[in-house]
ZAROTOR-656578 format. One record per residue (C-alpha): x, y, z negated; residue number from 1; residue in one letter. Coordinates in steps of 0.5 Angstrom, whole numbers. Layout:
BEGIN
    px    py    pz   n res
     X     Y     Z NUM   a
...
This chain:
BEGIN
    px    py    pz   n res
     0     0     0   1   x
     2     7     1   2   x
     1    12    -4   3   x
     3    20    -5   4   x
     7    19   -11   5   x
    11    13   -13   6   x
    12    13   -21   7   x
    18     9   -24   8   x
    20     7   -31   9   x
    27     5   -30  10   x
    30    -1   -34  11   x
    30    -2   -40  12   x
    24     0   -45  13   x
    20    -6   -48  14   x
    19   -13   -46  15   x
    12   -14   -48  16   x
     8    -8   -46  17   x
     9    -3   -41  18   x
    12     4   -43  19   x
     5     9   -42  20   x
     8    15   -39  21   x
     7    13   -32  22   x
     0    10   -34  23   x
    -2    17   -37  24   x
     1    20   -30  25   x
    -3    16   -26  26   x
    -9    17   -30  27   x
    -9    24   -29  28   x
    -7    23   -21  29   x
   -13    19   -21  30   x
   -18    25   -23  31   x
   -14    30   -18  32   x
   -15    24   -12  33   x
    -8    24   -11  34   x
    -6    16    -9  35   x
     0    13   -13  36   x
     3     7   -15  37   x
     7     5   -21  38   x
    12     0   -23  39   x
    16    -2   -29  40   x
    23    -4   -26  41   x
    25    -6   -33  42   x
    21   -12   -34  43   x
    22   -13   -26  44   x
    29   -13   -27  45   x
    29   -18   -33  46   x
    25   -23   -30  47   x
    30   -23   -24  48   x
    36   -24   -28  49   x
    33   -29   -33  50   x
    31   -34   -28  51   x
    34   -40   -25  52   x
    37   -36   -19  53   x
    39   -30   -23  54   x
    43   -34   -28  55   x
    46   -38   -22  56   x
    48   -32   -19  57   x
    50   -29   -26  58   x
    55   -35   -28  59   x
    58   -35   -21  60   x
    60   -28   -22  61   x
    62   -27   -29  62   x
    69   -27   -32  63   x
    73   -32   -36  64   x
    70   -32   -43  65   x
    75   -29   -48  66   x
    71   -31   -55  67   x
    69   -38   -57  68   x
    61   -36   -57  69   x
    62   -34   -49  70   x
    66   -40   -48  71   x
    60   -45   -51  72   x
    55   -41   -47  73   x
    59   -42   -40  74   x
    60   -49   -42  75   x
    53   -50   -42  76   x
    51   -46   -36  77   x
    47   -52   -33  78   x
    43   -53   -39  79   x
    41   -45   -39  80   x
    40   -45   -31  81   x
    35   -52   -32  82   x
    31   -49   -38  83   x
    31   -41   -37  84   x
    24   -41   -32  85   x
    21   -46   -38  86   x
    23   -41   -43  87   x
    21   -35   -40  88   x
    14   -38   -38  89   x
    13   -40   -45  90   x
    14   -33   -48  91   x
     9   -30   -42  92   x
     4   -35   -46  93   x
     3   -39   -40  94   x
     6   -46   -43  95   x
     4   -46   -50  96   x
     5   -54   -51  97   x
    13   -53   -50  98   x
    13   -50   -57  99   x
    13   -57   -60 100   x
    20   -59   -55 101   x
    23   -52   -57 102   x
    22   -53   -64 103   x
    25   -60   -64 104   x
    32   -56   -63 105   x
    34   -60   -57 106   x
    31   -57   -51 107   x
    34   -50   -51 108   x
    42   -49   -52 109   x
    44   -46   -58 110   x
    50   -41   -59 111   x
    52   -35   -64 112   x
    45   -32   -65 113   x
    42   -38   -68 114   x
    47   -38   -74 115   x
    42   -33   -77 116   x
    37   -38   -78 117   x
    42   -41   -84 118   x
    41   -35   -87 119   x
    34   -34   -86 120   x
    32   -41   -87 121   x
    26   -40   -92 122   x
    23   -35   -88 123   x
    24   -39   -81 124   x
    21   -45   -85 125   x
    14   -41   -87 126   x
    13   -40   -79 127   x
     8   -43   -75 128   x
    10   -48   -69 129   x
     8   -42   -64 130   x
    12   -37   -68 131   x
    18   -41   -69 132   x
    19   -43   -62 133   x
    18   -36   -60 134   x
    23   -34   -65 135   x
    28   -39   -62 136   x
    27   -37   -55 137   x
    28   -30   -57 138   x
    35   -32   -60 139   x
    36   -36   -53 140   x
    35   -30   -49 141   x
    40   -26   -54 142   x
    45   -31   -53 143   x
    45   -30   -46 144   x
    45   -22   -47 145   x
    51   -23   -51 146   x
    55   -27   -45 147   x
    53   -21   -40 148   x
    55   -16   -45 149   x
    62   -19   -46 150   x
    63   -22   -39 151   x
    60   -18   -34 152   x
    57   -11   -36 153   x
    58    -8   -43 154   x
    52    -3   -42 155   x
    47    -9   -42 156   x
    41    -9   -47 157   x
    34   -11   -47 158   x
    31    -5   -49 159   x
    37     0   -47 160   x
    42     0   -41 161   x
    48     4   -41 162   x
    45     8   -47 163   x
    52    10   -50 164   x
    54    14   -43 165   x
    47    18   -44 166   x
    47    19   -52 167   x
    50    26   -54 168   x
    52    27   -46 169   x
    54    34   -47 170   x
    58    34   -41 171   x
    56    30   -34 172   x
    63    28   -33 173   x
    63    20   -36 174   x
    56    19   -33 175   x
    58    22   -26 176   x
    64    18   -26 177   x
    60    11   -28 178   x
    56    13   -22 179   x
    61    13   -17 180   x
    63     6   -19 181   x
    61    -1   -15 182   x
    54    -3   -17 183   x
    54    -8   -23 184   x
    50   -14   -22 185   x
    44   -11   -26 186   x
    45    -5   -21 187   x
    44   -10   -15 188   x
    38   -13   -18 189   x
    35    -6   -19 190   x
    36    -4   -12 191   x
    33   -10    -9 192   x
    27    -9   -13 193   x
    27    -1   -11 194   x
    28    -3    -4 195   x
    22    -7    -3 196   x
    17    -2    -7 197   x
    20     4    -3 198   x
    18     0     4 199   x
    11    -2     1 200   x
     9     5    -2 201   x
    13    10     3 202   x
    12    16    -2 203   x
    12    23    -1 204   x
    15    24    -8 205   x
    18    19   -13 206   x
    17    21   -20 207   x
    22    17   -25 208   x
    20    17   -33 209   x
    26    17   -37 210   x
    24    17   -44 211   x
    30    15   -48 212   x
    38    15   -47 213   x
    38     8   -45 214   x
    34     9   -39 215   x
    38    15   -36 216   x
    44    11   -32 217   x
    39     7   -28 218   x
    34    13   -27 219   x
    40    16   -24 220   x
    42    10   -20 221   x
    35    10   -17 222   x
    36    17   -15 223   x
    42    16   -12 224   x
    40    10    -8 225   x
    33    13    -5 226   x
    38    20    -3 227   x
    42    15     1 228   x
    36    11     4 229   x
    30    16     4 230   x
    33    23     4 231   x
    27    26     6 232   x
    23    23     0 233   x
    23    28    -6 234   x
    25    26   -13 235   x
    23    28   -20 236   x
    25    26   -27 237   x
    22    28   -33 238   x
    20    24   -40 239   x
    22    24   -47 240   x
    30    25   -45 241   x
    29    31   -41 242   x
    24    34   -46 243   x
    29    34   -52 244   x
    36    34   -48 245   x
    36    37   -42 246   x
    33    44   -44 247   x
    39    48   -42 248   x
    41    44   -36 249   x
    46    47   -31 250   x
    51    42   -28 251   x
    49    42   -21 252   x
    52    35   -20 253   x
    45    32   -23 254   x
    42    35   -17 255   x
    45    30   -12 256   x
    41    24   -16 257   x
    34    28   -17 258   x
    31    34   -13 259   x
    27    37   -19 260   x
    27    36   -27 261   x
    21    38   -31 262   x
    20    39   -38 263   x
    14    37   -43 264   x
     7    35   -41 265   x
     8    32   -33 266   x
     1    33   -31 267   x
     1    41   -29 268   x
     9    40   -26 269   x
     7    34   -22 270   x
     1    37   -19 271   x
     5    44   -17 272   x
    11    40   -15 273   x
     6    36   -10 274   x
     3    43    -7 275   x
    10    46    -6 276   x
    12    40    -2 277   x
     6    40     2 278   x
     7    47     3 279   x
     1    50    -1 280   x
     5    53    -6 281   x
    12    57    -7 282   x
    18    55   -11 283   x
    16    61   -16 284   x
    10    57   -17 285   x
    13    51   -20 286   x
    11    49   -27 287   x
    17    48   -32 288   x
    22    45   -27 289   x
    29    46   -26 290   x
    32    45   -18 291   x
    38    47   -14 292   x
    37    54   -11 293   x
    43    56    -7 294   x
    48    51   -11 295   x
    45    54   -18 296   x
    41    50   -23 297   x
    35    55   -23 298   x
    29    54   -28 299   x
    22    56   -25 300   x
    16    56   -30 301   x
     9    59   -27 302   x
     6    62   -34 303   x
     0    63   -30 304   x
    -1    56   -29 305   x
    -4    53   -36 306   x
    -3    46   -38 307   x
    -9    41   -38 308   x
   -13    40   -44 309   x
   -13    33   -47 310   x
   -20    32   -45 311   x
   -18    33   -38 312   x
   -12    29   -36 313   x
   -16    22   -35 314   x
   -16    15   -38 315   x
    -9    12   -37 316   x
    -9     7   -32 317   x
    -5     1   -33 318   x
    -6    -2   -26 319   x
     0    -4   -21 320   x
     4    -7   -27 321   x
     5   -14   -28 322   x
     1   -15   -34 323   x
     1   -22   -34 324   x
     9   -23   -34 325   x
    11   -19   -40 326   x
    15   -23   -45 327   x
    13   -23   -52 328   x
    19   -24   -57 329   x
    20   -25   -64 330   x
    27   -22   -66 331   x
    26   -21   -73 332   x
    22   -26   -77 333   x
    17   -21   -80 334   x
    10   -20   -79 335   x
    10   -13   -79 336   x
    17   -12   -75 337   x
    15   -16   -69 338   x
     9   -11   -67 339   x
    14    -8   -63 340   x
    16   -14   -59 341   x
    11   -19   -59 342   x
     4   -18   -56 343   x
     1   -14   -50 344   x
    -1    -7   -53 345   x
    -5    -2   -49 346   x
    -2     5   -51 347   x
    -6    11   -53 348   x
    -6    18   -56 349   x
   -11    21   -61 350   x
    -8    28   -61 351   x
    -2    31   -57 352   x
     3    34   -62 353   x
     3    33   -70 354   x
    -2    36   -75 355   x
     3    37   -80 356   x
     9    40   -76 357   x
    13    42   -82 358   x
    19    37   -82 359   x
    25    40   -82 360   x
    29    34   -79 361   x
    24    34   -73 362   x
    24    38   -66 363   x
    18    42   -69 364   x
    19    48   -64 365   x
    18    44   -58 366   x
    11    43   -54 367   x
    11    35   -56 368   x
    10    37   -63 369   x
     8    44   -64 370   x
     2    44   -59 371   x
    -3    40   -63 372   x
    -9    38   -60 373   x
   -14    32   -62 374   x
   -19    28   -58 375   x
   -26    27   -60 376   x
   -27    20   -63 377   x
   -32    19   -57 378   x
   -28    20   -52 379   x
   -22    16   -55 380   x
   -27    10   -55 381   x
   -29    11   -48 382   x
   -22    11   -46 383   x
   -21     5   -50 384   x
   -27     1   -47 385   x
   -25     3   -40 386   x
   -18     0   -41 387   x
   -20    -6   -44 388   x
   -25    -7   -38 389   x
   -19    -6   -33 390   x
   -13   -10   -37 391   x
   -17   -15   -41 392   x
   -13   -14   -47 393   x
   -16   -11   -53 394   x
   -10    -9   -57 395   x
    -8    -2   -58 396   x
    -2     2   -60 397   x
    -4     9   -62 398   x
     3    13   -61 399   x
     2    19   -64 400   x
     7    23   -68 401   x
     3    22   -74 402   x
    -5    20   -73 403   x
    -9    25   -77 404   x
   -13    22   -82 405   x
   -20    25   -81 406   x
   -19    23   -73 407   x
   -18    16   -76 408   x
   -24    16   -80 409   x
   -28    19   -74 410   x
   -25    14   -69 411   x
   -26     8   -74 412   x
   -34    10   -75 413   x
   -34    10   -67 414   x
   -31     4   -66 415   x
   -36     0   -71 416   x
   -42     4   -68 417   x
   -40     1   -61 418   x
   -39    -6   -64 419   x
   -32    -6   -61 420   x
   -28   -12   -62 421   x
   -21    -9   -62 422   x
   -14    -9   -66 423   x
   -10    -3   -67 424   x
    -4     1   -70 425   x
    -1     7   -71 426   x
     4    12   -74 427   x
     2    16   -80 428   x
     4    21   -86 429   x
     3    17   -92 430   x
    -1    23   -95 431   x
    -7    22  -101 432   x
   -12    22   -96 433   x
   -11    15   -95 434   x
   -16    13  -100 435   x
   -18     6  -102 436   x
   -25     7   -98 437   x
   -21    10   -92 438   x
   -17     4   -92 439   x
   -22    -1   -92 440   x
   -26     3   -87 441   x
   -20     3   -82 442   x
   -19    -5   -83 443   x
   -26    -6   -82 444   x
   -25    -2   -75 445   x
   -19    -7   -73 446   x
   -13    -3   -76 447   x
    -8    -8   -77 448   x
    -2    -4   -79 449   x
     1     3   -80 450   x
     8     6   -79 451   x
    10    12   -83 452   x
    16    16   -85 453   x
    18    15   -92 454   x
    25    18   -90 455   x
    30    19   -96 456   x
    25    16  -102 457   x
    28    22  -106 458   x
    23    27  -109 459   x
    29    33  -108 460   x
    30    31  -101 461   x
    23    30   -99 462   x
    22    37  -101 463   x
    28    40   -97 464   x
    25    36   -91 465   x
    18    39   -93 466   x
    15    32   -92 467   x
     9    34   -96 468   x
     9    28  -100 469   x
    12    25  -106 470   x
    15    18  -107 471   x
    10    16  -112 472   x
     4    18  -107 473   x
     7    14  -102 474   x
     7     8  -107 475   x
     0     9  -108 476   x
    -2    10  -101 477   x
     2     4   -99 478   x
    -2     0  -104 479   x
    -9     2  -102 480   x
    -7     0   -95 481   x
    -4    -7   -97 482   x
   -10    -8  -101 483   x
   -14    -7   -95 484   x
   -10   -12   -91 485   x
    -7    -7   -87 486   x
     1    -8   -86 487   x
     6    -2   -87 488   x
    12    -1   -84 489   x
    17     5   -87 490   x
    22     9   -83 491   x
    28    11   -88 492   x
    33    16   -87 493   x
    40    17   -90 494   x
    45    22   -89 495   x
    40    28   -89 496   x
    44    35   -91 497   x
    47    35   -98 498   x
    45    28  -100 499   x
    49    25  -105 500   x
    52    17  -106 501   x
    47    17  -112 502   x
    41    19  -108 503   x
    42    14  -103 504   x
    43     8  -108 505   x
    37    11  -111 506   x
    33    11  -105 507   x
    35     4  -104 508   x
    32     2  -111 509   x
    26     6  -109 510   x
    25     1  -103 511   x
    27    -5  -106 512   x
    22    -4  -112 513   x
    16    -3  -106 514   x
    18    -9  -103 515   x
    18   -13  -110 516   x
    11   -10  -111 517   x
     9   -12  -105 518   x
     6    -6  -102 519   x
    12    -5   -96 520   x
    12   -10   -91 521   x
    17    -8   -86 522   x
    22    -2   -86 523   x
    28     1   -82 524   x
    34     5   -84 525   x
    36    11   -79 526   x
    42    15   -80 527   x
    40    23   -80 528   x
    42    26   -73 529   x
    42    34   -73 530   x
    38    36   -67 531   x
    38    43   -63 532   x
    30    44   -64 533   x
    29    42   -71 534   x
    30    47   -77 535   x
    36    44   -79 536   x
    39    45   -72 537   x
    36    52   -71 538   x
    38    54   -78 539   x
    44    50   -81 540   x
    46    55   -86 541   x
    39    54   -90 542   x
    41    47   -91 543   x
    48    48   -93 544   x
    51    45   -87 545   x
    55    47   -81 546   x
    55    46   -73 547   x
    62    43   -71 548   x
    61    48   -65 549   x
    57    53   -62 550   x
    58    51   -55 551   x
    53    49   -51 552   x
    54    43   -46 553   x
    52    43   -38 554   x
    48    37   -39 555   x
    45    34   -45 556   x
    44    38   -51 557   x
    40    36   -57 558   x
    44    32   -62 559   x
    49    36   -66 560   x
    55    34   -69 561   x
    55    37   -76 562   x
    59    38   -82 563   x
    56    37   -89 564   x
    61    39   -94 565   x
    57    37  -100 566   x
    54    30   -98 567   x
    58    24   -98 568   x
    61    19   -93 569   x
    54    17   -90 570   x
    57    12   -85 571   x
    60     8   -90 572   x
    53     6   -93 573   x
    50     4   -86 574   x
    52    -4   -86 575   x
    50    -5   -93 576   x
    43    -1   -93 577   x
    41    -5   -86 578   x
    43   -12   -89 579   x
    39   -11   -96 580   x
    33    -9   -92 581   x
    34   -15   -87 582   x
    34   -19   -93 583   x
    28   -15   -97 584   x
    24   -16   -91 585   x
    24   -24   -91 586   x
    23   -24   -99 587   x
    30   -25  -100 588   x
    35   -22  -106 589   x
    30   -18  -109 590   x
    33   -19  -116 591   x
    40   -18  -114 592   x
    44   -12  -116 593   x
    45    -7  -111 594   x
    52    -7  -111 595   x
    53   -13  -108 596   x
    51   -10  -101 597   x
    57    -6  -101 598   x
    64    -7  -100 599   x
    66    -1  -104 600   x
    64     2  -111 601   x
    57     5  -111 602   x
    54     9  -117 603   x
    49     5  -121 604   x
    42     7  -120 605   x
    38    12  -124 606   x
    31    10  -122 607   x
    28     6  -128 608   x
    27    -1  -126 609   x
    19     0  -127 610   x
    18     6  -123 611   x
    14     4  -117 612   x
    10    -1  -122 613   x
     8     5  -127 614   x
     7    10  -121 615   x
     1     4  -119 616   x
    -1     4  -126 617   x
    -3    11  -126 618   x
   -10    13  -125 619   x
   -11    18  -120 620   x
   -18    17  -119 621   x
   -22    23  -117 622   x
   -29    23  -116 623   x
   -31    24  -109 624   x
   -34    31  -107 625   x
   -41    32  -106 626   x
   -40    33   -99 627   x
   -36    26   -98 628   x
   -39    22   -93 629   x
   -42    15   -95 630   x
   -43    10   -91 631   x
   -45     2   -91 632   x
   -42    -3   -87 633   x
   -45    -9   -89 634   x
   -52   -13   -88 635   x
   -58   -11   -91 636   x
   -58   -15   -98 637   x
   -64   -20  -100 638   x
   -68   -17  -105 639   x
   -72   -21  -110 640   x
   -75   -18  -116 641   x
   -76   -22  -123 642   x
   -78   -20  -130 643   x
   -72   -21  -135 644   x
   -74   -23  -143 645   x
   -70   -22  -149 646   x
   -72   -22  -156 647   x
   -79   -21  -154 648   x
   -78   -15  -150 649   x
   -79   -15  -142 650   x
   -75   -11  -136 651   x
   -77   -11  -129 652   x
   -71   -13  -125 653   x
   -68   -14  -118 654   x
   -63   -18  -115 655   x
   -59   -16  -109 656   x
   -55   -21  -105 657   x
   -50   -19  -101 658   x
   -47   -24   -95 659   x
   -41   -22   -92 660   x
   -37   -27   -87 661   x
   -33   -29   -93 662   x
   -37   -29   -99 663   x
   -44   -28  -102 664   x
   -45   -24  -108 665   x
   -51   -22  -112 666   x
   -52   -16  -117 667   x
   -58   -14  -122 668   x
   -60    -8  -123 669   x
   -67    -5  -125 670   x
   -73    -6  -121 671   x
   -74     1  -119 672   x
   -66     2  -118 673   x
   -66    -4  -114 674   x
   -71    -2  -109 675   x
   -68     5  -108 676   x
   -61     2  -107 677   x
   -64    -3  -102 678   x
   -67     3   -98 679   x
   -61     7   -98 680   x
   -56     2   -96 681   x
   -61     2   -90 682   x
   -60     9   -89 683   x
   -53     9   -90 684   x
   -52     4   -85 685   x
   -46     6   -80 686   x
   -50     4   -74 687   x
   -55    10   -76 688   x
   -54    16   -72 689   x
   -54    20   -78 690   x
   -49    20   -83 691   x
   -51    22   -90 692   x
   -47    26   -96 693   x
   -46    24  -103 694   x
   -50    30  -105 695   x
   -56    27  -100 696   x
   -56    20  -103 697   x
   -56    24  -110 698   x
   -62    28  -108 699   x
   -66    21  -106 700   x
   -64    18  -112 701   x
   -67    24  -116 702   x
   -73    24  -111 703   x
   -75    17  -113 704   x
   -76    19  -120 705   x
   -69    15  -123 706   x
   -65    18  -128 707   x
   -57    19  -129 708   x
   -55    18  -122 709   x
   -47    18  -124 710   x
   -48    13  -129 711   x
   -51     8  -124 712   x
   -47    10  -118 713   x
   -40    10  -121 714   x
   -41     4  -126 715   x
   -42    -3  -125 716   x
   -45    -7  -121 717   x
   -45    -1  -116 718   x
   -38     1  -116 719   x
   -36    -6  -114 720   x
   -40    -5  -107 721   x
   -34    -2  -104 722   x
   -32   -10  -103 723   x
   -38   -11   -99 724   x
   -38    -4   -95 725   x
   -40     1   -99 726   x
   -35     7   -98 727   x
   -35    14  -100 728   x
   -30    18   -95 729   x
């Protein structure tokens, strides 16, 4: 098929699901009646490489192995070639019965990656057959990846390629030099696939999305090849890497590979670019676009052209992708951590930007954070229904910077009203809005997990970051989520300006206690990086750090080398922090002293050993406001009236029996209260168009001639009904 625009995601992002940027753009182009075709070249190259033919060529080309591990893989090459198609088919979900053979440990060849099974034997042993086999097949692929990196292509990686060349590349020199070298084997596979697509699509414009540094080198290879073979076709690059790194681009050599580089949201820039290419707009009318003019890199930004509202950009379109050929891998034996690599997730966004927008390490001055614009719950559900109908998949990952709790509540209610069957997860701020009842509502709508930034787990540093949370508050929110059955992943940070060794160890102790208390299922440590567009990068003196240089490079400018004279040697802590966390995620070594994770002397923690437990014991209950919404998620209870007698006295009583999918529960109240309660629950049903407030519920109670509403509503047995779906939000 021919199309006006060929949308490309270059290798590599995720193996289990498409990166959504091109799907968003394709959805927008549909609304403008502009034809497009999209390809995830990452999964296509992966499947070409990890195939019988791909491995035959690989083993025929590699240099003699140096290490024992690579020599073992090389010696077993026939076994790898014989099993690769079956292993990939299994990870694509096409041959589930192969799990039994894989789990016998005599089908797939094993090399260095399998040694970790001995360290994590307890966690591995608790997995089901399918998951065990997925994990073993993942280790098998990682062994092959190690061979490729050692013997053929040092830049190879499953979710990134030549990332080192792109990360903090203030100068284009190293990348430019690499692009003058002969093609690598991965380059050859990539360009063979690109050739086939270009012949079929025959586009006017190729739009390459580069979300991460690990996609940059391959995007440049694509541009280089297209320039050589299709010089009349225009090439534009955009995406997360350009948005953060290339805002001060000035090196003209970049335009030997691309014709244009756009910043921020891509809809209006691409529409204007197509009009410019077709001759209906001038160069000056381009939107947020770099191009070469008379040999000089020039930035055009037509400010009279406004960006499209989120309600106008259309539903992401996942057509063209090879949706049934993605690979579900299990890299880490942890139910929450695997969410990033296992399963097909449709990606959507609840809101553009971040509703908080204050964190001092974050790029809050840039459009993708600063411009907050939420969608409506109804429109989100419309889009979810469209995507499920198109893809046949009902799993959703909302990729927000931080999903707004009020919109999450509205979305959950809308999902329940429409009786949609979906599973979804998203990124949040651990704020106090996530009450017990909101978490129960989210779970009922299909929310299975959340991730969020705990960052440094130190109240002093959290205040410096302006996170707006405390460690104790995070613990309470995590408890609410965990008890509702929602898994929790925390993003952790070390090395923030002025962070001391003591604070790093205390932060680790907080994390250890959260895992021990069972309120944190997964986490990941990131070392702080000063970025040019964050408050720390813009005003380093406020955070007692200095920039190593004020020089601005001609290519990428985001990560800034900084000098922290008051902090500690943060690099030294990296290995120990990550090793401890890997064990904690598998339920191991939670009682061990923190010193054991480090090969140098570290301070003893000053955090009380029961800090988190005590935080969870504190009573933080506050009565719901009269304006709080009250909804009922359950079925209409069975009502029976009876007379209770005791010592010659009689009371007219009512029994209400509640049936859920898992259990049956009965309560007894006075007959009048029981009749009222059964009636009000029907009115409060989530399926009714009107939502009632707590004040309206109280007025209904009083109008029925009943007394002491608070005594009835806030005490047993009524206050136990949250377990069956009576929620105050």
